[in-house]
DRENSEVO-584203 format. One record per residue (C-alpha): residue in one letter; x, y, z. Coordinates in steps of 0.1 Angstrom, whole numbers, padded with zeros to 4 digits, always signed. Example, Ala and Ser with C-alpha at 12.3 -4.5 7.8 and 13.67 -1.06 7.14 Angstrom:
2
A+0123-0045+0078;S+0137-0011+0071;
***
This chain:
633
M-0331-0941-0496;E-0319-0957-0464;E-0342-0954-0434;K-0326-0939-0402;K-0327-0962-0371;F-0322-0957-0334;D-0285-0967-0325;L-0284-0977-0288;N-0246-0983-0288;S-0240-0947-0299;V-0260-0933-0271;I-0242-0954-0245;G-0208-0942-0260;F-0218-0905-0256;I-0229-0910-0220;L-0196-0927-0211;I-0175-0899-0227;F-0195-0871-0209;G-0191-0890-0176;I-0153-0892-0181;L-0151-0854-0188;I-0170-0846-0156;W-0147-0869-0136;I-0116-0851-0150;M-0129-0816-0142;Y-0137-0827-0106;Q-0103-0842-0101;N-0086-0809-0113;K-0107-0785-0091;P-0084-0764-0069;S-0086-0767-0031;E-0097-0738-0008;A-0061-0734+0003;T-0050-0731-0033;I-0078-0705-0040;A-0068-0684-0009;A-0031-0685-0019;E-0039-0673-0054;K-0061-0645-0041;A-0034-0633-0017;K-0009-0634-0045;K-0031-0612-0067;E-0036-0587-0039;L+0001-0585-0033;V+0008-0578-0069;A-0018-0551-0070;K-0004-0535-0039;Q+0031-0535-0053;E+0019-0519-0085;A+0001-0491-0066;Q+0032-0484-0045;A+0053-0483-0077;K+0029-0457-0092;E+0029-0436-0060;A+0067-0437-0058;T+0069-0427-0095;A+0046-0397-0088;K+0066-0386-0057;T+0099-0387-0075;A+0084-0364-0102;V+0102-0363-0134;L+0135-0382-0129;P+0141-0419-0120;V+0167-0431-0095;A+0196-0447-0113;T+0196-0485-0106;T+0208-0500-0139;P+0236-0490-0163;G+0209-0477-0187;D+0193-0456-0160;T+0226-0443-0149;L+0234-0431-0184;Q+0199-0415-0187;L+0204-0396-0154;A+0238-0384-0164;K+0224-0369-0195;L+0196-0352-0175;Q+0222-0338-0150;K+0241-0324-0179;T+0210-0307-0192;L+0201-0293-0158;G+0236-0284-0148;G+0237-0308-0119;F+0204-0298-0103;A+0187-0330-0115;Y+0200-0344-0082;S+0173-0325-0063;A+0146-0341-0085;T+0155-0376-0073;L+0150-0367-0036;P+0118-0376-0017;S+0110-0339-0015;A+0106-0337-0053;K+0068-0334-0051;D+0042-0307-0047;A+0043-0306-0009;Y+0043-0277+0016;T+0056-0268+0050;T+0037-0244+0073;I+0052-0222+0099;E+0031-0198+0120;N+0030-0177+0152;D+0003-0156+0168;V+0001-0130+0140;V+0011-0146+0107;K+0008-0180+0090;L+0031-0189+0061;K+0031-0219+0038;I+0062-0226+0018;A+0062-0249-0013;N+0089-0275-0021;K+0087-0264-0057;G+0104-0231-0059;G+0111-0229-0021;Y+0090-0197-0018;I+0059-0187+0002;V+0027-0196-0015;E+0004-0184+0013;A+0008-0156+0038;I-0021-0150+0061;L-0024-0122+0087;K-0042-0138+0116;K-0054-0107+0134;Y-0070-0088+0105;E-0101-0093+0084;K-0107-0080+0049;F-0135-0057+0038;K-0157-0057+0069;K-0150-0067+0105;G-0169-0099+0113;S-0168-0113+0078;G-0145-0141+0089;E-0122-0137+0059;L-0086-0131+0070;V-0063-0108+0051;E-0042-0130+0027;L-0013-0112+0012;I-0002-0142-0008;K-0025-0169-0021;N-0035-0187-0054;N-0001-0180-0071;N-0004-0142-0069;A+0033-0141-0058;N+0065-0155-0072;L+0102-0156-0062;N+0126-0168-0088;I+0164-0168-0093;Q+0178-0174-0127;L+0208-0198-0125;V+0232-0197-0153;T+0253-0229-0156;N+0289-0232-0167;D+0277-0244-0201;N+0255-0212-0204;R+0222-0230-0197;T+0195-0210-0177;L+0175-0226-0149;N+0147-0211-0129;T+0145-0219-0092;K+0107-0216-0094;D+0106-0248-0115;L+0130-0268-0093;F+0123-0287-0060;F+0138-0277-0027;E+0143-0301+0003;P+0127-0288+0035;T+0140-0292+0070;L+0121-0277+0099;T+0138-0273+0133;K+0135-0251+0164;N+0160-0228+0179;G+0145-0219+0213;E+0111-0204+0204;D+0121-0196+0169;Q+0110-0218+0140;V+0137-0224+0114;L+0129-0237+0080;S+0158-0246+0057;M+0148-0251+0020;R+0177-0265-0001;L+0179-0268-0038;K+0206-0295-0042;A+0230-0301-0070;G+0247-0328-0051;P+0251-0341-0015;N+0271-0310-0005;E+0262-0286-0032;F+0231-0265-0028;L+0212-0232-0028;E+0195-0225+0005;Y+0166-0203+0016;K+0164-0202+0054;Y+0133-0188+0070;V+0134-0179+0107;L+0100-0170+0123;K+0100-0156+0158;P+0070-0155+0182;N+0045-0127+0177;D+0065-0110+0150;Y+0056-0099+0114;M+0093-0099+0104;I+0107-0132+0091;G+0144-0138+0088;F+0155-0149+0053;D+0190-0160+0046;L+0199-0168+0010;R+0232-0186+0005;S+0249-0212-0017;Q+0275-0239-0011;G+0297-0255-0037;L+0277-0241-0066;N+0308-0225-0081;K+0315-0259-0096;V+0281-0258-0114;L+0272-0221-0119;N+0288-0193-0139;T+0299-0169-0112;S+0313-0142-0135;K+0281-0121-0132;P+0254-0117-0105;L+0223-0138-0104;D+0190-0122-0112;L+0164-0124-0084;E+0129-0117-0096;W+0101-0110-0071;D+0065-0104-0082;L+0033-0097-0063;K-0002-0091-0076;T-0019-0074-0047;Y-0053-0085-0036;R-0080-0060-0027;N-0085-0060+0011;E-0107-0028+0016;K-0142-0017+0009;S-0133+0008-0018;V-0110-0006-0044;S-0103+0028-0060;Y-0094+0044-0026;E-0072+0014-0017;N-0055+0015-0051;R-0047+0052-0047;Y-0024+0043-0018;A-0009+0011-0033;E+0027+0019-0041;I+0063+0006-0044;Y+0086+0023-0019;Y+0123+0017-0016;E+0153+0028+0003;Y+0185+0035-0016;N+0219+0052-0015;D+0224+0048+0023;G+0191+0060+0037;K+0172+0079+0010;T+0136+0068+0005;S+0114+0072-0026;Y+0086+0056-0045;V+0079+0044-0081;G+0047+0064-0086;Q+0011+0058-0097;G+0000+0052-0133;E-0005+0026-0159;N+0032+0015-0161;K+0058+0031-0139;E+0094+0021-0135;E+0125+0031-0115;T+0161+0018-0115;P+0176+0029-0081;E+0210+0019-0069;K+0222+0004-0036;V+0187-0006-0025;S+0184-0018+0011;F+0146-0025+0011;V+0118-0028-0014;A+0082-0024-0001;F+0052-0036-0020;K+0028-0014-0001;Q-0009-0017-0002;H-0032+0008+0015;F-0031-0008+0050;F-0008-0038+0045;S+0027-0043+0031;T+0051-0070+0019;I+0087-0059+0023;L+0121-0074+0014;L+0150-0061+0034;T+0187-0068+0028;K+0218-0061+0049;T+0239-0062+0018;P+0224-0035-0006;F+0215-0046-0041;E+0238-0027-0065;K+0211-0019-0090;S+0174-0027-0091;R+0146-0025-0116;L+0112-0018-0100;H+0080-0018-0120;S+0044-0010-0110;H+0014-0017-0132;N-0021-0005-0124;L-0048-0032-0126;V-0078-0010-0118;K-0090+0004-0151;D-0127+0003-0141;E-0136+0002-0104;K-0169-0015-0113;V-0152-0044-0130;D-0117-0046-0117;T-0125-0055-0081;T-0101-0084-0072;F-0066-0069-0076;T-0051-0034-0074;K-0015-0034-0086;D+0010-0057-0102;F+0044-0051-0086;K+0077-0065-0099;A+0112-0062-0086;N+0144-0074-0103;V+0176-0073-0082;P+0211-0087-0087;L+0227-0111-0062;A+0264-0107-0064;F+0289-0136-0058;S+0314-0133-0031;N+0343-0158-0033;G+0323-0178-0057;E+0292-0181-0035;I+0260-0162-0027;D+0255-0150+0009;Y+0227-0125+0017;K+0212-0118+0051;M+0177-0106+0044;S+0142-0104+0059;W+0106-0105+0049;Y+0079-0083+0064;F+0043-0094+0061;G+0021-0071+0081;P+0002-0039+0086;S+0013-0006+0072;D+0011+0009+0107;Y+0035+0037+0115;K+0043+0026+0150;T+0047-0011+0141;L+0071-0003+0112;K+0090+0022+0133;S+0096-0004+0160;Y+0120-0023+0136;D+0144+0007+0134;A+0150+0002+0097;N+0133+0033+0083;L+0103+0012+0073;E+0079+0039+0087;R+0090+0061+0058;I+0067+0041+0035;I+0037+0058+0052;P+0029+0089+0031;L+0028+0116+0058;G+0039+0144+0035;W+0073+0161+0029;G+0090+0188+0049;I+0069+0207+0074;F+0038+0186+0066;G+0056+0154+0076;W+0069+0170+0108;I+0035+0181+0119;N+0022+0146+0114;K+0052+0129+0131;F+0056+0152+0161;I+0020+0165+0167;F-0007+0145+0150;I+0005+0110+0155;P+0015+0114+0192;L-0016+0134+0201;F-0041+0111+0183;G-0023+0080+0197;F-0027+0094+0232;L-0064+0102+0228;S-0073+0070+0211;S-0057+0050+0239;Y-0084+0063+0263;I-0115+0070+0242;S-0132+0055+0211;Y-0117+0065+0177;G-0147+0086+0166;I-0147+0106+0198;A-0109+0108+0196;I-0112+0125+0162;I-0136+0151+0176;V-0114+0158+0206;F-0083+0159+0185;T-0099+0184+0161;I-0111+0206+0190;L-0076+0207+0205;I-0060+0216+0171;K-0085+0244+0165;I-0081+0258+0200;A-0043+0258+0194;M-0049+0277+0161;S-0075+0301+0176;P-0049+0329+0183;I-0039+0328+0146;T-0076+0329+0136;Y-0080+0359+0159;K-0051+0377+0143;S-0065+0370+0108;F-0099+0383+0117;L-0085+0414+0135;S-0065+0423+0104;Q-0097+0420+0083;A-0115+0442+0107;K-0088+0469+0105;M-0089+0467+0067;K-0127+0470+0068;V-0124+0502+0089;L-0099+0517+0064;R-0119+0507+0033;P-0138+0541+0029;E-0105+0560+0029;I-0089+0535+0005;T-0119+0539-0018;E-0115+0577-0016;L-0079+0574-0026;G-0089+0552-0055;E-0113+0578-0068;K-0087+0606-0062;F-0059+0589-0081;K-0081+0570-0106;K-0059+0579-0135;D-0027+0572-0117;P-0027+0536-0103;M+0009+0539-0092;K+0003+0570-0072;K-0028+0554-0057;Q-0007+0524-0045;Q+0019+0547-0030;E-0007+0567-0011;T-0025+0535+0000;M+0008+0522+0015;K+0013+0555+0033;L-0022+0552+0048;Y-0014+0517+0060;N+0018+0528+0076;K+0002+0559+0092;A-0027+0539+0106;G-0004+0512+0118;V-0021+0485+0097;N-0001+0457+0079;P-0021+0445+0049;M-0001+0412+0050;A-0012+0405+0086;G-0044+0388+0073;C-0025+0365+0049;I+0002+0353+0072;P-0021+0336+0098;A-0039+0319+0070;L-0006+0307+0055;I+0004+0293+0089;Q-0028+0272+0091;L-0024+0258+0056;P+0003+0232+0066;F-0019+0218+0094;M-0048+0215+0069;Y-0026+0197+0043;A-0011+0175+0071;S-0046+0163+0080;F-0051+0152+0044;Q-0021+0130+0047;F-0026+0118+0083;F-0062+0104+0082;P-0059+0083+0051;S-0027+0068+0065;A-0040+0062+0100;F-0041+0024+0103;E-0058+0027+0137;L-0090+0038+0120;R-0093+0006+0099;Q-0126-0011+0106;K-0133+0012+0136;S-0170+0023+0136;F-0186+0056+0147;L-0223+0064+0145;W-0235+0052+0111;A-0199+0048+0097;D-0189+0011+0100;D-0153+0018+0090;L-0137+0052+0096;S-0109+0044+0071;S-0134+0041+0043;F-0165+0059+0030;D-0196+0061+0053;A-0223+0051+0028;I-0259+0057+0039;A-0275+0048+0006;K-0266+0028-0025;L-0274+0043-0059;P-0287+0021-0087;F-0263+0039-0111;H-0228+0053-0111;I-0221+0090-0113;P-0187+0100-0127;L-0163+0114-0100;Y-0190+0108-0073;G-0196+0071-0073;D-0225+0048-0068;H-0233+0056-0031;I-0240+0086-0009;S-0218+0093+0021;L-0231+0115+0049;F-0201+0130+0065;P-0189+0147+0033;I-0224+0162+0030;L-0222+0176+0066;A-0187+0189+0059;A-0199+0206+0027;I-0228+0223+0046;A-0203+0235+0073;I-0179+0249+0046;F-0208+0267+0029;F-0219+0285+0061;Y-0183+0293+0070;M-0176+0309+0037;K-0209+0327+0037;M-0200+0340+0071;T-0166+0353+0062;S-0169+0363+0026;G-0187+0396+0034;D-0159+0406+0057;Q-0132+0396+0032;Q-0149+0416+0005;M-0152+0447+0028;A-0116+0443+0039;A-0101+0439+0004;P-0108+0470-0018;Q-0112+0464-0055;Q-0080+0471-0075;E-0080+0483-0110;G-0070+0456-0134;M-0078+0429-0109;P-0107+0404-0111;D-0139+0413-0093;M-0133+0398-0058;A-0169+0400-0049;K-0178+0378-0078;M-0150+0354-0071;M-0160+0350-0035;K-0196+0343-0045;I-0185+0316-0069;M-0162+0300-0042;I-0191+0299-0017;Y-0207+0273-0039;V-0177+0257-0056;S-0159+0248-0024;P-0188+0228-0008;L-0195+0212-0042;M-0159+0200-0044;M-0160+0186-0009;L-0193+0168-0017;I-0179+0152-0049;F-0143+0143-0041;F-0148+0132-0005;N-0177+0109-0012;S-0153+0080-0016;Y-0127+0092+0009;G-0123+0078+0044;A-0151+0088+0069;G-0124+0099+0094;L-0111+0127+0072;S-0146+0139+0064;L-0155+0139+0101;Y-0124+0159+0109;N-0133+0185+0082;F-0169+0187+0094;I-0159+0193+0131;S-0131+0216+0121;N-0154+0239+0101;L-0181+0238+0129;I-0155+0249+0154;T-0141+0276+0131;I-0176+0290+0127;G-0180+0291+0165;I-0147+0307+0170;M-0154+0333+0143;F-0188+0340+0158;V-0173+0346+0193;I-0144+0368+0179;K-0168+0389+0158;N-0195+0395+0184;Y-0176+0394+0217;I-0139+0401+0212;V-0134+0424+0182;D-0150+0459+0185;S-0151+0478+0153;D-0156+0511+0170;K-0126+0506+0192;I-0105+0496+0162;H-0116+0527+0143;A-0107+0549+0173;Q-0073+0532+0176;I-0066+0538+0139;Q-0075+0575+0142;E-0052+0578+0172;N-0024+0561+0153;K-0028+0586+0125;L-0019+0614+0149;K+0013+0597+0160;E+0045+0597+0141;P+0043+0569+0114;K+0060+0537+0123;K+0092+0528+0107;Q+0085+0507+0076;G+0093+0471+0076;K+0117+0456+0051;F+0088+0443+0030;Q+0069+0476+0030;R+0101+0496+0023;R+0111+0473-0006;L+0076+0475-0020;Q+0077+0513-0017;E+0111+0514-0035;V+0098+0492-0063;M+0067+0515-0068;E+0089+0546-0068;Q+0112+0530-0094;Q+0083+0521-0116;E+0069+0556-0113;A+0102+0572-0122;A+0106+0549-0152;K+0070+0558-0163;A+0078+0595-0160;A+0110+0592-0180;K+0092+0573-0207;G+0066+0600-0209;K+0092+0627-0214;K+0105+0609-0245;
***
């Protein structure tokens, strides 16, 4: 085997080769200028790529046609979208927003869909004053406005999915926002919003230009408007009770859809649709009535312990008719309080959405309660205004109360004689009735005199049940322990929920129930004495005893979640009535004088019977004659 030896020549060769490689690498090293140039080049390329990506995002789904291939692709897309692909190539084809606002309302309108995605009332807070949360009628996609566009080749497009181009200008102090959905340079659908200073009403013009080349104009377009109403008050169940769709139709008539799980109406010639919450409303008005509409209300509060975010889901579907191949509607939006005076100021019958009652009940509220309470509350606090308001109403009603009690006193004096007649004609009820009527006529007593005053007071009582829940002025106004007179005045929170009653204890309903109890206790004896027991009729004494306890119990249960203002009114009203009855009974009406007057009347010639008494007497005589004829057979 050959022995390995150290080869010096090989070592020198390797050293020379390595040195040559080092020299080559050094000679090819870039200069500092070259390195800087390369770095700048890379940064420029990166910047251009980022701009390209941003531009792609801004132009959304469609590219701008720059090459023959791109032009062909865009033409195909325009055919698919009926020409509206043009709007998607504009700079506005991105999820951007335009805000317009004045001192009372703030609106944010989206490019996509062209509709309002945020409506904030800047002067009102939700739930409790001082919370800092403003009332937001529209937010987080709870509202939607969409028009279905049908193209000439029978394709259906939805404006809510297409991009509008915004242009914000000023016309004096008015802010004018034009949102155009373009099908070409001069073909578009426009929403024009006009916001005036310090106004809840926003002008809304909806028109088209040149779309008869693109759209099928043989039938109206369908406008769909939806709103899922947010809860804004302390009691979701109480607020939901007054959440309703109102509408004006057929040249001035006003109606509503109704409460319930799913309610729907299809009125014709509609001039406004109001999505009314308890104290706030969103209203669409049009100068050109919609020929036929479909209005739908869906209740979202199944369980008030769980369903605490929304109250109702409102939907309106109305037709937009073409005129000479174009759409042209002058409309308005109202985003504001459901306040009678504010709504009435627009002179568009909008105040009719406030449920003040029909007929005489509404008249009492419009011409007595609203003006009187408005006058009082302009000078004194709202709680004191309710007390003074109640005192004035009860004083005005005191003559009627006096007449009612006087009639009861007269009947009480006659009761022994009526009882005697009952015993005398026990076997002949008809004869007993006839003799009783003769006694009334002879004594100068009208048995209906006690009922009529009570009936006169009923409309005022019912009107109060409509007025106080609708009084926007009471919202978030405090009095004593009640922090909001428009909602319940809870003094204690229960650890459980009682059916019909709730999970809290309100004090004003308790006080009102106590006052009703003593009032009924005070008057029930006189009523029983005044109303003799009739054969075949229920025992009035037992009924009155039951009502003494049932009425306060009903007040206690059903008013626990009602507004404190109404409970305060009922409490003060019953207190005043008790006081008036006490004064009348002890200082005005003298039973001895009444008895003497009745005896004196008996000596006089009986008064001529009234129409009612005469008719009643004739009916009794006819019945007696028929009974006698039947007996002979």
